[in-house]
C-alpha positions in Angstrom: 53.2 103.6 101.6 51.5 102.2 104.8 49.3 104.4 107.0 50.7 105.7 110.3 47.2 106.4 111.5 43.9 104.7 110.4 40.7 106.0 112.0 37.4 104.2 111.4 34.0 105.5 112.5 35.5 107.0 115.7 32.7 108.4 117.9 32.6 110.3 121.2 29.7 111.8 123.1 29.5 113.9 126.2 26.0 113.7 127.6 23.7 114.8 124.8 26.5 116.4 122.8 28.1 114.3 120.0 31.6 115.7 120.0 33.0 113.4 117.3 30.5 111.7 115.0 31.7 108.6 113.1 35.0 110.1 111.9 37.1 108.2 109.4 40.4 109.2 107.8 44.0 108.0 107.5 47.4 109.6 107.8 50.1 108.3 105.5 53.5 107.3 106.9 56.0 110.1 106.3 53.5 112.9 105.7 52.7 116.1 107.6 48.9 116.0 108.2 47.1 119.1 109.3 43.9 118.7 111.4 41.8 121.9 111.1 38.5 123.0 112.4 36.8 125.9 114.3 36.6 125.9 118.1 34.3 123.1 119.3 34.5 121.1 116.1 36.0 118.0 117.7 39.7 118.5 117.0 41.0 118.1 120.5 38.6 115.3 121.4 39.7 113.3 118.3 43.4 113.9 119.1 42.9 112.8 122.7 41.3 109.6 121.5 44.1 109.0 119.0 46.7 109.4 121.8 44.9 107.2 124.2 44.0 110.0 126.7 40.2 109.2 126.5 38.5 106.1 125.1 36.0 106.3 122.1 32.4 105.3 122.6 32.7 103.4 119.3 35.0 103.0 116.3 38.7 102.2 116.2 42.0 104.1 115.9 45.0 102.2 114.6 48.2 104.1 115.5 51.5 102.7 114.0 49.8 99.4 113.4 48.4 99.1 117.0 44.9 99.5 118.3 45.2 102.5 120.7 42.6 100.9 123.0 43.8 97.3 122.9 47.6 97.9 122.7 48.1 101.4 124.2 51.6 100.8 125.5 52.9 99.5 122.2 51.3 102.4 120.3 52.6 105.1 122.7 56.1 103.7 122.6 56.2 104.8 118.9 54.8 108.3 119.1 55.4 111.6 120.9 52.9 114.2 122.0 53.3 118.0 122.2 50.3 119.5 123.9 49.3 123.2 123.5 50.0 123.8 127.3 53.3 122.8 128.7 53.3 119.6 130.7 56.9 119.9 131.9 57.5 119.8 135.7 58.2 123.5 136.5 60.1 122.7 139.8 62.6 120.6 137.8 65.3 121.8 135.4 65.1 121.2 131.7 67.7 118.5 132.0 65.9 116.8 134.9 62.7 116.8 132.9 64.5 115.1 129.9 66.2 112.5 132.1 62.8 111.7 133.7 61.4 111.1 130.2 64.3 108.9 129.4 63.6 106.8 132.5 59.9 106.5 131.6 60.7 105.3 128.1 63.4 103.0 129.3 66.1 104.7 127.3 69.7 103.8 128.4 71.2 106.7 130.4 74.1 107.2 128.0 71.8 107.5 125.0 69.3 109.7 126.9 72.2 112.1 127.9 73.4 112.2 124.3 69.9 112.7 122.9 69.0 115.4 125.4 72.2 117.4 124.6 71.4 117.2 120.9 67.8 118.3 121.3 68.6 121.1 123.7 71.3 122.3 121.4 69.1 122.3 118.4 66.3 124.2 120.2 68.6 126.8 121.8 68.1 125.6 125.4 71.5 124.0 126.2 72.8 127.1 128.1 69.7 127.1 130.3 69.5 123.3 130.8 70.2 123.6 134.6 67.6 126.3 135.2 64.2 125.4 136.7 61.4 125.5 134.1 59.3 127.8 136.2 61.7 130.6 135.0 61.2 129.8 131.3 59.3 131.9 128.9 56.3 130.4 127.0 58.5 129.9 124.0 61.2 128.2 126.0 58.7 125.9 127.6 57.2 125.0 124.2 60.6 124.1 122.9 61.3 122.0 126.0 58.2 119.9 125.7 59.0 119.4 122.0 62.4 118.1 123.1 60.7 115.9 125.7 58.4 114.4 123.0 61.3 113.7 120.7 63.7 112.1 123.3 62.7 108.5 122.4 63.0 109.2 118.7 59.4 108.5 117.8 58.3 107.8 114.3 55.0 109.8 114.8 54.6 113.1 116.4 51.3 114.7 117.6 51.3 118.5 118.0 48.5 120.6 119.3 48.9 124.3 118.3 52.7 124.1 118.7 53.4 127.7 117.8 50.3 129.4 119.3 51.3 132.7 121.0 55.0 132.2 120.5 57.6 134.8 119.6 59.0 134.9 116.1 62.3 133.2 117.0 60.6 130.2 118.8 58.0 129.9 116.0 60.6 129.7 113.3 62.9 127.4 115.3 60.0 124.9 115.9 58.8 125.0 112.3 62.3 124.5 111.0 62.8 121.5 113.3 59.4 120.0 112.1 60.5 120.2 108.5 63.8 118.6 109.3 62.1 115.8 111.3 59.7 115.1 108.4 62.5 115.0 105.8 64.2 112.4 108.0 61.0 110.3 107.9 58.9 111.4 111.0 55.2 111.4 110.4 53.6 114.6 111.9 49.9 115.1 113.0 49.4 118.8 113.4 46.4 120.5 114.9 46.5 124.2 114.2 44.3 127.3 113.7 47.1 128.9 111.6 46.0 128.5 108.0 49.2 129.9 106.6 51.2 127.5 108.7 49.1 124.6 107.5 49.4 125.7 103.9 53.2 125.9 104.1 53.8 122.7 106.1 51.2 120.1 105.4 51.1 117.6 102.6 47.4 117.0 103.3 44.8 118.5 105.7 41.6 117.2 107.2 38.9 119.6 108.1 36.3 118.8 110.8 33.0 120.6 111.4 30.5 119.8 114.1 32.2 116.5 114.8 32.3 115.3 111.2 35.0 115.3 108.6 34.0 117.5 105.7 37.2 117.3 103.6 40.6 115.6 103.4 43.0 116.6 100.6 46.1 118.5 99.7 45.8 122.2 100.5 46.1 123.3 96.8 43.4 120.8 95.8 41.1 122.0 98.5 41.5 125.6 97.3 40.5 124.7 93.8 37.7 122.4 94.8 35.8 125.1 96.7 35.8 127.5 93.8 36.0 126.5 90.2 36.2 130.2 89.1 39.6 131.7 89.1 40.7 135.3 89.0 43.3 136.7 86.7 44.9 140.1 87.1 46.6 141.7 84.1 48.0 145.1 83.1 49.3 146.4 79.8 51.7 149.1 78.8 48.9 151.0 76.9 45.1 151.3 76.9 43.2 148.4 75.4 39.8 148.7 73.6 36.9 148.9 76.1 35.1 145.5 76.3 37.8 143.7 74.3 38.9 141.5 77.1 35.4 140.4 77.9 35.1 139.0 74.4 38.0 136.6 74.8 37.1 132.9 74.9 36.5 131.6 78.4 36.3 135.0 80.1 33.3 135.1 82.6 33.6 138.8 83.5 36.0 141.7 83.6 36.5 144.6 86.0 39.1 147.4 85.9 40.8 148.6 89.0 43.4 151.4 88.5 45.7 150.2 85.7 44.9 146.5 86.2 42.1 144.3 84.8 40.5 141.7 87.0 39.2 138.8 84.9 37.3 135.8 86.1 37.5 132.5 84.2 36.7 128.8 84.7 39.8 127.7 82.8 42.7 130.2 83.5 45.2 128.4 81.3 43.1 129.0 78.1 42.4 132.6 79.1 46.1 133.3 79.7 46.9 131.9 76.2 44.2 134.2 74.8 45.7 137.2 76.6 49.1 136.5 75.1 47.6 136.4 71.6 45.5 139.5 72.4 48.6 141.5 73.5 50.4 140.5 70.2 47.4 141.5 68.0 47.0 144.9 69.7 50.8 145.6 70.2 50.1 145.9 73.9 52.9 144.5 76.1 51.8 142.6 79.2 53.4 144.3 82.2 51.9 142.1 85.0 50.0 138.8 84.9 48.9 136.9 88.0 46.4 134.2 88.8 44.7 134.6 92.1 43.4 131.3 93.4 41.3 130.9 96.5 43.4 130.7 99.7 43.3 127.9 102.3 41.5 130.5 104.5 38.8 130.7 101.9 38.6 126.9 101.7 38.5 126.6 105.5 35.7 129.2 105.9 33.6 127.7 103.0 33.9 124.2 104.3 33.3 125.0 108.0 30.4 127.3 107.3 27.3 125.8 108.8 24.5 125.0 106.3 21.5 127.2 106.7 18.3 125.3 107.5 
């Protein structure tokens, strides 16, 4: 599958500060790619270079097969951008904003009208389409700028914290639409601080720290990569001999909390098999059995933690 975005050694400095330091990564066509990092790590600067807002000092960014610096118009025709802060004209109505976007993208009026009605209906804004945007709530404004970004049916969508500070209804509506868009083939580049959101939505995530990419992989693989030791939690319907679990093959350590045993192991599958055999040998029925892997939060914190000098 071809790459929707291909970044090679992208660099940007502001005075003595290196905001983005020779960053390279790619985003596959048809995937949801999460771009994560702490404040000041270079996320926004990278995204602004990818969308042609600011030029890089060096390096290249190919977006939908076009160099964003050499062919900005061709690249921008194929993608939409949803900034964190609404860029809709507040003295215009939602409908007027969408018609203006249609004119900017050269969309025939009939198609723009049809598309605007579809999007406003999907995003729950159709009854308020003739109301000026200045009277909209933050959630309504965010849904409107998403509609504006999607009017020309782009194959690639850039989103910067699209659900930050939104009410539950707007949050769920936007996430549901993003899933639907992706299933229909839209590539999504998502910048977010919400680890749970990234974990549920993204096929892969890239983590940036101090202007450098420190990891790019699927969320589940990142979780495993940062900690090879897994935790297993198990409880039985009766007491088991003290120290017996610690003697099982592959068990690193054991600790009892209430009626549950916490077991650490490098190879959870082998230990789980041993626990089943152990329960049969001791006539102790397993009541609960859970593997507790590191979370994406754990991976993010570990990977973005600055190395000590």
